[in-house]
C-alpha positions in Angstrom: -66.0 27.6 70.8 -63.4 28.8 68.3 -63.1 29.2 64.3 -62.2 25.5 63.1 -59.2 25.9 61.0 -59.5 26.2 56.9 -56.9 24.5 55.7 -55.9 25.6 52.1 -57.1 23.4 49.1 -54.9 21.0 47.5 -51.6 19.8 48.0 -48.8 21.7 49.5 -46.3 23.3 47.6 -43.3 21.4 49.0 -45.4 18.6 47.4 -44.9 20.1 43.8 -41.2 20.2 44.0 -40.7 16.9 45.6 -43.1 15.4 42.4 -40.7 17.4 39.9 -37.5 16.0 41.8 -38.8 12.1 41.5 -39.4 12.6 38.1 -36.6 13.6 37.1 -34.7 11.1 39.5 -37.0 8.6 37.2 -36.2 9.8 34.2 -32.5 9.5 34.5 -32.1 6.2 35.5 -34.2 5.2 33.0 -31.7 6.9 30.6 -28.7 4.5 32.5 -30.5 1.7 31.6 -31.1 2.3 28.4 -27.4 2.7 27.6 -26.5 -0.1 29.7 -25.1 -3.2 28.2 -25.1 -6.7 29.7 -21.4 -8.6 29.7 -21.7 -12.3 30.4 -18.2 -11.9 32.2 -18.7 -8.5 33.8 -22.1 -10.0 35.3 -19.9 -13.5 37.1 -17.3 -11.4 38.4 -20.0 -8.5 40.1 -22.2 -11.2 41.2 -18.8 -13.2 43.2 -18.3 -10.4 44.3 -21.8 -9.4 45.8 -22.3 -12.7 46.9 -18.4 -12.6 49.1 -19.1 -9.1 50.3 -22.5 -10.0 51.8 -21.3 -13.7 53.4 -23.6 -16.0 50.6 -23.1 -19.6 51.8 -25.3 -21.5 49.9 -23.9 -22.5 46.5 -26.4 -22.9 43.3 -25.4 -24.1 40.1 -26.6 -21.9 37.1 -26.0 -22.5 33.7 -27.6 -19.7 32.3 -27.2 -15.4 32.6 -29.3 -13.0 31.8 -28.0 -13.0 27.8 -29.6 -8.9 26.6 -27.3 -7.6 25.4 -30.1 -4.2 25.5 -30.9 -4.5 29.4 -34.4 -2.9 28.4 -34.5 -4.6 25.1 -37.7 -6.6 24.2 -35.5 -9.7 23.1 -33.3 -10.9 25.2 -30.4 -12.7 22.6 -27.2 -14.3 24.0 -23.9 -12.2 22.4 -23.0 -14.5 19.8 -26.8 -15.7 18.1 -27.1 -17.0 15.0 -27.7 -13.8 13.4 -24.4 -12.9 14.0 -22.7 -16.4 13.0 -25.0 -16.6 9.7 -23.6 -13.1 8.5 -19.3 -14.1 9.7 -20.5 -17.0 7.2 -22.3 -15.1 4.5 -19.5 -12.9 4.1 -16.5 -15.4 4.4 -18.2 -17.6 1.3 -20.6 -15.1 -1.3 -18.5 -16.2 -4.1 -19.4 -19.7 -3.1 -23.2 -19.1 -2.5 -23.4 -17.1 -5.3 -22.3 -20.4 -7.8 -24.6 -22.5 -6.3 -21.3 -25.0 -4.5 -22.6 -23.9 -0.9 -25.9 -23.8 0.7 -26.7 -22.2 4.1 -29.8 -22.9 6.5 -30.0 -21.2 9.6 -31.8 -23.3 12.4 -33.3 -22.0 15.6 -30.0 -23.2 17.1 -27.9 -23.8 14.4 -26.8 -22.7 11.3 -26.0 -25.3 8.9 -23.5 -25.4 5.8 -24.1 -28.2 2.8 -21.6 -28.8 0.6 -22.4 -30.8 -2.3 -20.6 -34.4 -3.4 -19.5 -33.4 -6.7 -17.2 -30.4 -4.7 -16.0 -32.7 -2.1 -15.5 -36.5 -2.9 -15.6 -39.1 -6.0 -18.2 -41.4 -6.2 -17.9 -44.1 -3.3 -14.3 -42.4 -2.6 -13.7 -40.9 1.0 -10.1 -38.7 -0.7 -11.1 -35.2 -0.2 -11.0 -33.7 -3.7 -8.6 -30.6 -4.4 -11.8 -28.5 -5.0 -12.6 -28.6 -1.6 -9.7 -27.6 0.2 -10.0 -24.0 -0.5 -13.6 -23.9 1.4 -12.7 -25.8 3.7 -10.0 -22.7 4.5 -12.5 -20.4 4.6 -14.9 -22.7 6.8 -11.9 -23.1 9.4 -11.6 -19.5 9.2 -15.0 -19.0 10.3 -14.9 -22.0 12.7 -11.4 -20.2 14.3 -13.9 -16.6 15.1 -16.9 -18.1 16.6 -17.7 -19.9 19.2 -19.7 -23.5 20.1 -19.2 -26.7 18.9 -18.8 -27.8 15.1 -20.3 -31.1 13.9 -20.1 -32.7 10.2 -22.0 -35.4 8.8 -21.8 -37.0 6.4 -24.7 -38.2 4.1 -25.5 -40.1 0.8 -28.4 -41.4 -1.8 -29.6 -44.9 -1.1 -27.7 -46.9 -3.8 -25.1 -49.1 -1.8 -21.5 -48.4 -2.7 -20.3 -51.0 -5.2 -17.4 -53.5 -4.2 -14.4 -51.2 -2.2 -13.3 -50.3 1.4 -16.6 -49.5 2.3 -19.0 -51.9 3.0 -22.3 -50.0 3.9 -23.4 -46.5 3.0 -22.6 -46.2 6.9 -19.1 -46.7 6.7 -18.9 -44.3 3.6 -20.5 -41.4 5.0 -18.3 -41.3 8.8 -15.9 -41.7 6.6 -16.3 -38.9 4.8 -17.1 -36.5 7.8 -13.9 -37.9 9.3 -11.3 -36.6 6.4 -13.4 -33.5 6.6 -13.2 -33.3 10.3 -8.7 -34.0 9.8 -8.5 -31.4 7.6 -9.9 -28.4 9.4 -7.6 -29.7 12.4 -5.1 -30.0 10.8 -3.2 -26.4 11.4 -4.7 -26.8 15.1 -5.9 -23.8 15.1 -9.2 -25.1 16.8 -9.9 -26.9 19.5 -10.8 -30.6 18.9 -13.3 -30.7 21.3 -14.9 -28.9 19.7 -15.5 -30.9 16.6 -17.6 -34.2 15.8 -17.7 -36.2 12.9 -21.3 -38.6 12.4 -22.0 -40.4 9.3 -25.8 -41.0 8.9 -25.5 -42.8 6.1 -28.7 -42.4 3.8 -31.0 -42.3 6.8 -31.7 -38.2 6.5 -32.3 -37.6 2.5 -33.2 -33.9 1.8 -35.6 -35.4 -1.0 -36.7 -38.5 -2.4 -34.6 -41.1 -3.5 -36.6 -41.1 -7.7 -34.2 -39.3 -9.3 -30.4 -38.4 -10.5 -31.1 -35.3 -9.3 -32.6 -36.0 -6.2 -29.9 -38.5 -5.2 -27.1 -36.2 -6.1 -29.3 -33.4 -3.1 -29.1 -36.2 -0.9 -25.2 -36.6 -1.4 -23.5 -34.1 0.8 -21.3 -33.2 3.7 -22.4 -31.0 6.0 -20.8 -29.0 8.7 -23.2 -27.4 11.5 -22.4 -24.6 13.6 -24.4 -24.8 16.7 -24.7 -22.0 19.0 -23.8 -22.2 22.6 -26.3 -22.9 25.4 -24.2 -22.1 28.1 -22.4 -18.4 29.1 -19.7 -19.7 29.5 -18.2 -20.8 26.1 -19.5 -17.7 24.2 -15.4 -17.6 24.2 -14.2 -19.2 21.3 -12.1 -22.2 22.8 -8.2 -21.7 21.7 -6.7 -25.5 21.2 -4.4 -26.3 24.3 -1.0 -26.9 23.8 1.3 -30.4 25.7 1.5 -27.8 28.7 -1.6 -27.6 28.9 -2.3 -31.3 29.5 -4.1 -32.4 26.2 -2.3 -32.9 23.3 -4.2 -33.3 19.4 -3.4 -36.4 17.5 -1.1 -36.4 14.4 -3.5 -35.7 11.1 -3.0 -38.0 8.1 -4.9 -35.7 5.7 -2.2 -34.3 3.4 
């Protein structure tokens, strides 16, 4: 019988070179991912092109796409998140925040601006104060640059309005919210479909209506910036003109 062939110990020499090559390729693609950004519009365009290229016939309605700015980031956030909107608001109304004329609260899916009653309206009235107009002008500029819906809500204390044109706090709060929305839309620079006016009356107080200070805190107008849920709404919607089929109704605010 012939001698058995003794194989050399360890991996073949070519395996070492192959392993080095694979390691370098892995590092290369990790670097590519680390420098990549996800653009929602580009994602939709690329996915549509791939669908046509591979002849996909089935259609699925999908409301969400990858929202991460950094693909390998641990926290995936949409391009316009609450932090972005909050910073825009703070930079635009720094002086009002310092004076305490406006309060800002950031929640999970929205940013709330609270305008105090003494700045916006006289007691029992829905006519906008002159002091509020420059502030609302700044807020209008913010709305023009951030996406999403904007809801204006009116709030009162628990004291019914005195004899006048408003039968209840519901009527008064709704009228005040509508007045603010009308003022924000008066320059026709915001799509009216983004705006909403809601009156809550005294149903959502911030404090108990047991002292004059607490009642004054409850009398307020809130402007709520809602974070877009649909990726299609990440872009700021511009108002339509007559050629687009939607004409904004005339506004009566002087």
